[in-house]
C-alpha positions in Angstrom: 15.7 -19.4 2.9 16.2 -16.9 5.6 17.1 -17.4 9.3 13.6 -16.9 10.3 12.7 -20.4 8.3 13.4 -23.4 10.4 11.4 -25.6 7.9 10.5 -24.6 4.5 8.7 -26.4 1.8 8.2 -30.0 1.6 6.2 -31.0 4.6 2.5 -30.6 5.4 3.4 -27.2 7.0 6.4 -24.8 7.6 8.1 -24.2 10.7 8.8 -20.3 11.0 10.9 -18.6 13.8 9.0 -16.3 16.0 11.8 -14.5 18.4 9.5 -11.9 19.6 7.0 -14.8 20.8 4.2 -12.7 18.5 3.9 -12.9 14.7 2.1 -10.3 12.6 -0.3 -11.8 9.9 -2.2 -10.6 7.2 -3.7 -11.9 3.8 -4.8 -10.4 0.6 -6.1 -11.7 -2.9 -5.3 -10.6 -6.4 -8.2 -11.9 -9.0 -7.6 -11.4 -12.7 -9.6 -8.7 -14.2 -10.0 -7.1 -10.8 -6.7 -6.4 -9.6 -4.5 -7.1 -12.7 -4.9 -8.0 -16.4 -2.6 -10.0 -18.2 -2.5 -7.9 -21.3 -1.2 -5.0 -19.1 1.2 -6.7 -16.7 3.5 -9.5 -17.0 3.3 -12.6 -14.8 6.6 -11.3 -13.1 4.9 -7.8 -12.6 2.1 -9.9 -10.8 4.7 -11.9 -8.6 6.2 -8.5 -7.8 2.7 -7.2 -6.6 1.9 -10.2 -4.7 4.3 -9.9 -2.6 4.5 -6.0 -2.2 0.9 -5.6 -1.3 1.1 -8.2 1.6 4.5 -7.3 2.9 3.4 -3.5 3.1 0.7 -4.5 5.2 3.5 -5.9 7.5 5.4 -3.1 7.5 2.7 -1.0 8.1 2.3 -2.6 11.6 6.1 -1.8 12.3 7.2 -5.2 11.8 9.8 -6.9 9.6 8.6 -9.2 6.7 9.7 -13.0 7.4 7.3 -15.5 5.2 5.0 -16.0 2.5 2.4 -18.6 1.9 0.8 -18.5 -1.6 -2.3 -20.0 -2.9 -2.6 -20.4 -6.6 -5.7 -20.8 -8.6 -5.4 -21.1 -12.3 -7.1 -22.2 -15.4 -6.3 -25.4 -17.0 -4.9 -23.6 -20.4 -2.4 -21.2 -18.3 1.3 -21.6 -19.7 3.4 -23.2 -17.5 6.0 -20.7 -18.6 3.3 -17.8 -17.0 3.7 -19.6 -13.6 7.4 -19.9 -13.9 7.4 -16.2 -14.3 5.2 -15.4 -11.8 7.4 -17.6 -9.5 10.4 -15.6 -10.4 8.6 -12.0 -9.8 7.9 -13.6 -6.3 11.4 -14.3 -5.7 12.9 -11.3 -6.8 10.5 -9.1 -4.6 11.2 -11.2 -1.7 14.9 -10.6 -2.1 13.7 -6.8 -1.7 11.7 -7.2 1.1 13.7 -9.6 3.2 11.1 -12.3 3.5 11.0 -15.7 1.9 8.0 -18.1 0.5 7.6 -21.2 2.9 4.6 -22.9 1.2 1.4 -22.7 -0.6 -1.2 -24.7 -2.5 -2.3 -25.0 -6.3 -5.6 -25.6 -7.6 -7.6 -25.4 -10.8 -9.8 -22.7 -11.2 -11.8 -20.6 -14.2 -10.5 -17.3 -12.7 -6.7 -17.1 -12.0 -6.7 -16.0 -8.4 -3.7 -15.4 -6.1 -4.0 -15.8 -2.4 -1.2 -14.8 -0.1 -0.6 -14.8 3.6 2.4 -12.9 5.1 3.9 -13.1 8.5 6.3 -10.7 10.2 8.5 -10.1 13.0 7.8 -7.2 15.4 11.3 -7.6 16.9 10.4 -6.7 20.5 8.2 -3.4 19.6 4.6 -3.0 20.3 2.6 -2.9 17.0 1.9 0.2 15.3 -2.2 0.2 15.3 -4.6 2.3 13.8 -6.2 3.5 17.0 -3.5 5.8 18.6 -3.7 9.2 16.5 -4.4 12.1 19.1 -5.4 15.8 18.2 -1.9 17.7 17.4 -0.2 14.7 16.2 1.1 15.3 12.7 0.5 13.1 9.4 3.1 12.1 7.3 4.0 9.6 4.6 6.8 8.1 3.0 7.1 6.2 -0.5 5.0 7.4 -3.4 1.6 8.7 -3.9 -0.6 8.9 -7.1 2.1 7.2 -9.4 0.0 3.9 -9.5 -3.2 5.6 -10.1 -1.8 7.6 -12.8 -0.3 4.4 -14.3 -3.6 2.6 -14.0 -5.4 5.7 -15.9 -2.7 5.6 -18.6 -3.3 1.8 -19.4 -7.0 2.3 -19.3 -6.7 5.0 -22.0 -4.0 3.1 -24.1 -1.6 6.1 -23.9 1.9 6.1 -23.2 3.4 8.0 -20.1 6.1 8.2 -17.7 7.8 5.0 -17.0 7.6 5.7 -13.4 3.9 5.6 -13.3 3.5 2.5 -15.3 6.2 0.5 -13.4 4.6 1.8 -9.7 1.4 0.3 -10.9 2.7 -2.9 -12.2 5.4 -3.5 -9.8 4.8 -1.1 -6.7 7.8 -0.6 -4.3 6.6 -0.2 -0.7 9.2 1.4 1.9 9.3 -1.8 3.8 12.3 -0.9 5.9 10.3 2.6 7.0 7.7 0.7 8.9 10.1 -0.5 11.6 11.5 2.9 11.4 8.2 4.5 12.1 7.7 2.4 15.2 11.2 3.5 16.6 10.6 6.9 15.9 7.1 6.7 18.2 4.6 6.4 15.3 0.9 6.3 17.1 -1.0 5.0 14.1 0.2 3.9 10.4 -1.2 2.0 7.6 -0.2 1.4 4.0 -1.6 3.2 1.3 -3.7 0.7 -0.8 -7.2 2.5 -1.4 -6.1 6.3 -1.4 -4.7 8.4 1.3 -8.1 10.0 2.4 -9.8 6.8 2.4 -7.0 4.9 4.5 -6.5 7.9 6.8 -10.4 7.6 7.5 -9.8 4.2 8.8 -7.2 5.9 11.5 -9.8 8.5 12.2 -12.5 6.1 13.0 -10.5 4.0 14.9 -8.8 6.8 17.1 -12.1 9.1 17.3 -10.5 12.0 15.7 -10.1 13.7 12.3 -7.3 14.5 10.0 -6.8 17.8 7.9 -4.6 17.5 5.0 -2.5 20.4 3.8 -2.9 20.9 0.0 0.4 23.0 -0.2 2.4 20.1 1.5 1.3 17.4 -1.1 4.1 18.2 -3.5 3.4 16.0 -6.6 6.3 14.1 -8.0 7.6 15.3 -11.6 6.4 11.9 -13.2 2.9 12.2 -11.7 2.8 16.0 -13.0 3.9 14.7 -16.5 1.3 12.1 -16.3 -1.8 14.1 -15.7 -0.7 16.4 -18.7 -0.6 13.2 -21.1 -3.8 12.6 -19.3 -5.3 16.0 -20.4 -5.4 18.1 -17.6 -6.3 21.6 -18.5 -3.4 24.3 -18.5 -2.7 25.5 -15.1 -4.6 22.4 -13.5 -1.9 19.9 -13.5 -1.1 20.4 -9.9 -4.4 20.2 -8.9 -5.1 16.9 -10.9 -2.0 15.6 -9.6 -2.8 16.4 -5.9 -6.1 14.7 -6.7 -4.5 11.4 -7.5 -2.3 11.7 -4.3 -5.2 12.2 -2.2 -7.4 9.4 -3.8 -5.2 7.0 -6.1 -4.2 4.0 -4.1 -1.8 0.7 -4.8 1.1 2.8 -4.5 1.4 0.9 -0.9 2.9 3.9 0.7 3.2 4.2 4.4 1.1 6.9 5.9 1.7 7.4 9.9 0.9 9.7 12.8 3.5 11.0 15.0 3.8 13.3 18.0 4.1 16.9 17.0 7.9 17.0 18.3 8.9 14.1 16.5 12.0 15.0 14.1 11.5 13.2 11.0 13.9 12.1 8.5 13.4 13.8 4.9 12.0 10.7 3.4 9.0 11.1 5.6 6.7 14.0 4.2 4.6 16.0 6.7 1.3 16.7 4.9 -1.7 17.1 7.6 -2.5 17.4 11.3 -4.6 15.3 13.4 -7.8 17.3 14.9 -10.6 16.9 17.2 -13.7 14.8 15.9 -16.3 17.1 15.5 -20.3 16.3 15.6 -22.0 17.0 12.3 -23.4 20.6 12.3 -24.7 23.1 9.7 -22.1 24.6 7.5 -19.2 21.9 8.8 -18.0 18.8 7.0 -18.5 15.6 8.5 -15.9 13.9 6.6 -13.1 12.3 8.6 -10.4 13.4 6.2 -10.6 17.0 4.6 -8.1 19.1 2.6 -7.5 22.5 3.8 -10.8 22.0 5.9 -12.8 21.0 2.9 -14.0 17.3 1.6 -11.5 15.5 -1.1 -12.8 15.7 -4.6 -12.4 11.9 -4.5 -11.9 9.5 -1.6 -10.1 6.6 -3.0 -11.0 2.9 -4.2 -14.1 1.1 -3.3 -13.7 -2.7 -3.8 -17.3 -3.6 -3.9 -18.8 -0.8 -6.0 -15.8 0.3 -8.4 -16.0 -1.9 -11.9 
């Protein structure tokens, strides 16, 4: 139990300190068959993911993760060992993120479903919202892009590939501390990349009334991603293009994408990949897409929660 938790599990509700006077709060769901498959991921993997995807949202506000509440709905025939391994995965990822579980609930359900509410502490800083981007600002990301999507593609096709891609899909590794770092560096907008870089940056564009143009040459795939697209059958000479497409449209790596004033000096682990530009009215011959790559619409934009099967 961390210093943020005044009263942990055992009563009707937990008591969590809020030194800042404000609490960042977010919630998310993991549904078996939609967000994970037991034949692909261990219970421990799912526990890690449950923590990571929620505390990544806390970090994306520029806050420090503090506490989690977990709702666990499971079929009657779910082995107790699965639930125990899931709990161990949650515990281990909490140790990485710095937060802790303070409570939750359990109920029977035909579909294994996990609901997580995460809390965070702004530590006196203003939250980094999505509506602060201005023309001339630079776009940068930190963490991994494309590895999780490549890992999912490898699993769907039943082929072996780079361990880094499979691991990032099963157990994403958000750069938790870099959310607060971005806030201290003066980030004007930020979010975590859960549905694809282009799709998520589109939220920033709509909230801020701007567009973003990504620089294809600045999107430099990691070696594991290049290897994965070759394993997946990318044509000779097309591997880098295929890898960039996954960086732009893949999701669930839970990297952080942020917008900074152009004069900001960024640490090396922040990769500049684009620029914020003026919004344009749709005209003949010009793209109305909020996010472009070298001025053109991306080939794919990202995950759609209600249409993709």
